[in-house]
TIFI-882623 format. One record per residue (C-alpha): x, y, z. Coordinates in steps of 0.5 Angstrom, whole numbers, always signed. Example, Ala and Ser with C-alpha at 12.3 -4.5 7.8 and 13.67 -1.06 7.14 Angstrom:
     c1     c2     c3
    +25     -9    +16
    +27     -2    +14
REM end
This chain:
     c1     c2     c3
   +127    -56    +16
   +128    -49    +19
   +127    -46    +13
   +120    -50    +11
   +118    -50    +18
   +118    -42    +18
   +115    -41    +11
   +109    -46    +13
   +108    -42    +20
   +107    -36    +14
   +103    -39    +10
    +98    -41    +16
    +98    -35    +18
    +97    -31    +12
    +92    -37    +12
    +88    -35    +17
    +89    -27    +16
    +86    -27     +9
    +80    -32    +12
    +78    -27    +17
    +79    -21    +13
    +73    -26     +8
    +69    -27    +14
    +69    -19    +16
    +67    -16     +9
    +62    -23     +8
    +59    -20    +15
    +53    -15    +14
    +50    -10    +18
    +45    -12    +24
    +38     -9    +22
    +34     -8    +29
    +26     -7    +28
    +24     -4    +33
    +16     -7    +36
    +14     -2    +41
     +6     -2    +43
     +0     -4    +40
     +1     -8    +33
     -3     -4    +27
     -3     -2    +21
     +3     +3    +21
     +7     -2    +24
     +7     -6    +18
    +10     +0    +13
    +16     +0    +18
    +17     -8    +18
    +17     -7    +10
    +22     -1    +11
    +26     -6    +14
    +26    -11    +11
    +27     -7     +5
    +33     -4     +8
    +36    -11    +10
    +36    -12     +2
    +39     -6     +0
    +45     -6     +6
    +46    -14     +5
    +44    -15    +12
    +45    -21    +15
    +40    -21    +21
    +33    -18    +22
    +32    -17    +30
    +25    -15    +32
    +26    -11    +39
    +19    -13    +42
    +15    -11    +47
     +8    -10    +46
     +1    -12    +48
     -2    -16    +43
     -6    -12    +37
     -9    -13    +29
    -10    -20    +27
    -10    -17    +20
     -4    -13    +21
     -1    -20    +24
     -2    -24    +18
     +1    -20    +13
     +7    -18    +18
     +8    -26    +19
     +8    -27    +11
    +13    -21    +10
    +18    -25    +15
    +17    -32    +12
    +19    -29     +5
    +26    -26     +8
    +30    -30     +4
    +35    -36     +8
    +42    -31     +8
    +37    -26    +12
    +37    -30    +19
    +31    -27    +23
    +30    -26    +31
    +26    -25    +36
    +28    -20    +43
    +23    -20    +48
    +24    -15    +53
    +20    -16    +57
    +13    -17    +53
    +11    -21    +47
     +3    -22    +48
     -3    -23    +44
     -1    -22    +37
     +7    -21    +39
     +7    -28    +40
     +5    -30    +33
    +10    -25    +30
    +15    -28    +33
    +13    -35    +31
    +15    -32    +24
    +22    -31    +26
    +29    -36    +26
    +31    -36    +33
    +27    -32    +40
    +30    -29    +47
    +28    -26    +52
    +29    -21    +58
    +29    -22    +65
    +22    -23    +67
    +20    -23    +60
    +14    -25    +58
    +11    -29    +52
     +4    -33    +50
     -3    -31    +51
     -5    -30    +44
    -12    -32    +43
    -17    -29    +38
    -21    -23    +41
    -27    -21    +38
    -29    -13    +36
    -33    -14    +42
    -28    -16    +47
    -29    -24    +48
    -26    -30    +46
    -30    -33    +41
    -34    -40    +43
    -37    -45    +39
    -38    -45    +31
    -36    -38    +32
    -28    -39    +34
    -29    -45    +29
    -30    -40    +23
    -25    -35    +26
    -19    -39    +28
    -20    -44    +22
    -15    -39    +17
    -11    -36    +22
     -9    -43    +26
     -7    -46    +20
     -3    -40    +17
     +1    -39    +25
     +1    -47    +26
     +5    -48    +19
     +9    -42    +21
    +12    -45    +27
    +13    -51    +24
    +18    -48    +18
    +21    -44    +23
    +23    -49    +28
    +18    -48    +34
    +12    -54    +37
     +6    -52    +33
     +3    -55    +39
     +6    -49    +43
     +3    -44    +39
     -5    -47    +39
     -4    -47    +47
     -3    -40    +47
    -10    -39    +41
    -14    -44    +44
    -16    -44    +52
    -19    -51    +51
    -13    -54    +48
     -8    -58    +53
     -1    -58    +52
     +4    -62    +55
    +11    -66    +54
    +11    -74    +55
     +7    -73    +62
     +8    -66    +63
     +2    -62    +63
     +5    -55    +61
     -1    -51    +62
     -8    -55    +64
    -15    -54    +59
    -18    -48    +60
    -12    -43    +61
     -8    -39    +56
     +0    -41    +55
     +4    -36    +57
    +11    -37    +58
    +16    -34    +63
    +23    -32    +61
    +24    -39    +65
    +19    -43    +63
    +20    -41    +56
    +28    -43    +56
    +27    -49    +60
    +28    -56    +57
    +22    -61    +58
    +22    -68    +58
    +27    -72    +54
    +27    -66    +49
    +35    -63    +49
    +32    -55    +46
    +30    -51    +51
    +21    -50    +50
    +22    -44    +45
    +27    -38    +47
    +34    -40    +45
    +36    -36    +51
    +36    -31    +56
    +40    -25    +55
    +40    -18    +58
    +40    -13    +53
    +40    -13    +46
    +48    -13    +46
    +49    -18    +48
    +43    -22    +43
    +47    -20    +37
    +54    -23    +41
    +50    -29    +42
    +49    -30    +34
    +56    -29    +32
    +56    -22    +30
    +59    -17    +35
    +62    -11    +32
    +57    -10    +26
    +54     -4    +24
    +47     -4    +28
    +41     +0    +23
    +36     +1    +27
    +29     +2    +24
    +24     +5    +28
    +17    +10    +26
    +17    +17    +22
    +13    +21    +21
    +11    +20    +14
     +8    +14    +16
     +4    +17    +21
     +0    +20    +15
     +1    +15    +10
     -3    +10    +15
     -8    +16    +14
     -8    +16     +7
     -8     +8     +5
    -14     +9    +10
    -18    +15     +5
    -14    +12     +0
    -21    +11     -5
    -23    +18     -4
    -16    +21     -6
    -17    +16    -13
    -24    +18    -14
    -23    +26    -12
    -17    +25    -17
    -19    +22    -22
    -26    +26    -22
    -22    +33    -23
    -18    +30    -29
    -24    +28    -32
    -28    +35    -30
    -21    +39    -33
    -21    +35    -39
    -29    +37    -40
    -27    +44    -39
    -23    +48    -43
    -15    +51    -41
    -12    +48    -35
    -15    +50    -29
    -17    +48    -22
    -20    +42    -22
    -14    +39    -26
     -9    +42    -21
    -14    +39    -15
    -14    +32    -20
     -6    +32    -20
     -5    +34    -12
    -10    +28    -10
     -7    +23    -14
     +0    +25    -13
     -2    +24     -5
     -5    +17     -7
     +1    +15     -9
     +6    +19     -4
     +2    +15     +1
     +2     +8     -1
    +10     +9     -3
    +11    +11     +4
     +7     +5     +6
    +13     +0     +2
     +7     -2     -2
     +8     +2     -9
    +14     +5    -12
    +17     +9    -18
    +14     +5    -23
     +7     +5    -21
     +9    +12    -22
    +12    +12    -28
     +6     +7    -31
     +0    +12    -29
     +4    +18    -33
     +5    +13    -39
     -3    +12    -38
     -5    +19    -38
     -1    +21    -44
     -3    +15    -48
    -10    +17    -45
     -9    +25    -48
     -6    +23    -55
    -13    +19    -56
    -17    +25    -53
    -13    +31    -56
     -9    +28    -63
    -12    +22    -65
    -20    +22    -67
    -24    +17    -65
    -23    +11    -60
    -18     +6    -61
    -11     +2    -59
     -8     +7    -56
    -14    +10    -52
    -15     +3    -49
     -8     +2    -48
     -8     +9    -43
    -13     +6    -39
    -10     +0    -38
     -4     +3    -35
     -8     +7    -31
    -12     +1    -28
     -5     -3    -27
     -2     +2    -24
     -7     +4    -19
     -8     -4    -18
     -1     -5    -16
     +0     +1    -11
     -5     -3     -7
     -1     -9     -6
     +4    -11     -2
    +10    -14     -6
    +15    -17     -2
    +22    -15     -3
    +25    -22     -6
    +20    -24     -9
    +17    -22    -17
    +12    -17    -18
     +7    -21    -20
     +8    -25    -14
     +2    -22    -10
     -2    -25     -3
     -9    -26     -5
    -12    -23     +0
     -9    -16     -3
    -11    -18    -10
    -18    -19     -8
    -18    -13     -3
    -15     -9    -10
    -20    -11    -14
    -26     -9     -9
    -24     -2     -9
    -22     -1    -15
    -29     -3    -19
    -32     +1    -13
    -28     +7    -14
    -29     +6    -21
    -36     +5    -21
    -37    +11    -16
    -34    +15    -21
    -37    +13    -26
    -44    +16    -22
    -41    +22    -21
    -39    +24    -28
    -46    +22    -31
    -49    +26    -25
    -44    +33    -27
    -44    +32    -34
    -53    +32    -33
    -53    +37    -29
    -46    +42    -29
    -46    +45    -35
    -53    +48    -33
    -51    +52    -27
    -48    +59    -26
    -41    +56    -23
    -40    +52    -29
    -41    +57    -34
    -37    +63    -30
    -31    +57    -30
    -32    +56    -37
    -32    +63    -39
    -26    +64    -35
    -22    +59    -38
    -23    +62    -45
    -21    +68    -44
    -15    +65    -41
    -13    +61    -47
    -13    +68    -51
    -20    +67    -55
    -23    +75    -51
    -25    +77    -58
    -28    +72    -60
    -32    +72    -54
    -38    +76    -52
    -38    +80    -46
    -41    +78    -41
    -46    +83    -41
    -49    +81    -47
    -49    +75    -45
    -56    +75    -44
    -62    +71    -46
    -65    +71    -53
    -70    +66    -55
    -69    +69    -62
    -62    +66    -63
    -65    +59    -60
    -65    +54    -67
    -58    +58    -69
    -53    +53    -73
    -46    +55    -74
    -40    +50    -73
    -36    +48    -66
    -29    +53    -67
    -26    +49    -62
    -27    +42    -58
    -33    +42    -54
    -31    +38    -47
    -36    +40    -46
    -35    +47    -46
    -32    +51    -52
    -33    +57    -57
    -38    +56    -62
    -39    +61    -68
    -45    +63    -72
    -46    +67    -77
    -40    +73    -76
    -42    +72    -68
    -38    +68    -63
    -41    +65    -57
    -39    +61    -51
    -43    +54    -51
    -44    +48    -48
    -47    +42    -49
    -51    +37    -44
    -44    +34    -43
    -43    +31    -50
    -37    +31    -52
    -36    +34    -59
    -31    +35    -65
    -27    +41    -67
    -32    +43    -74
    -37    +40    -72
    -45    +42    -74
    -48    +45    -68
    -55    +48    -67
    -57    +52    -61
    -63    +49    -56
    -63    +54    -50
    -60    +59    -47
    -60    +59    -38
    -56    +63    -34
    -52    +65    -39
    -50    +60    -42
    -51    +58    -49
    -54    +50    -49
    -52    +47    -56
    -53    +40    -59
    -49    +36    -65
    -53    +37    -72
    -53    +31    -78
    -56    +36    -83
    -53    +42    -87
REM end
């Protein structure tokens, strides 16, 4: 009997040790995201990075260490949707230290549990117009409708009282529990640390916050994760730069595409191509830091450029290769502009992001088409373009085929002279007329190598040519 008892004790201790070790292995780090100051687009970048980091390290919890007076509603709604997509395996918490006012309170409602510091405050979440006023009447209904629906639904999903949220947002709403009025109509609800943890009426749970805690460490201990690794997520200088890049992303996109377009239209490889590649690299880098794009979009874009290049320089005509390349480029740009949840499929994108990305792309390409048309018509006739074309041709090793700049003077006698394109004209290149080779430029048209051409004008040392059909 004595040995049986000893054996059972041994098994019990061993089982307990294995269980404890298992729990230790399964417990992941705690990601703490600092929410300090105004809520604006820069915080959205930090939040995206934070939830991605939580996924990468297998975190058990995400804690928003919050002290904010509020901020931008569009950014707030994006952060709320981001938090709603965090999987159930990662619990989310807000630590109000000391203020979560306006937009901060709304973001807190998207977390599973709320803790508050001594003398903390949460609430006063009325939507403010651009003029600084609280909308009223029809304007109030218009402004509040969509936002109120999202936020009250979010509160209900996370187990918070949606009427409490409404009282924070709508000063005309009276909020009471049973017969006890928490806030009367005409005032916005703001909870102190005392009222946030108070139990009202017949309820068994606190009004909003789980508990008042003195520090973040105490919160971590209270949720059963004491001793876990703490991963702090704070804003970086790169995210500050990315904010400005995203703000002016349309300009980077337009400039980059136009640079590539000009490079295709000129011989050799020079300033337009380098500038275009640099601007597009900045575009993708900024969106990657902002948490919108990844290396996947860059790879798709490069594949698209290669396909278009093959279509232009290798494969005659324009067909499947070129269309596929353009489709890849547009897809890469679109994906770089929309927010992806780390846990959702790539095609699961918020509708607002889809509409915004399509709008930016359509507008950008319309501007690109207009500018490209103007450049194609007028740029070949300028002295600047002529010099670029001549320098590029010389650098490409064709100096023995081109007359010196001193010889490229206006000669009425050569107008009407017929020849062939010795190189691809896009729109500049080399044309051969009898025994002479000239640096020639079209009026913006693309002419294949070997095509028959005729000189129609000589302007500023530019031999203007067009394609001819007759022999």
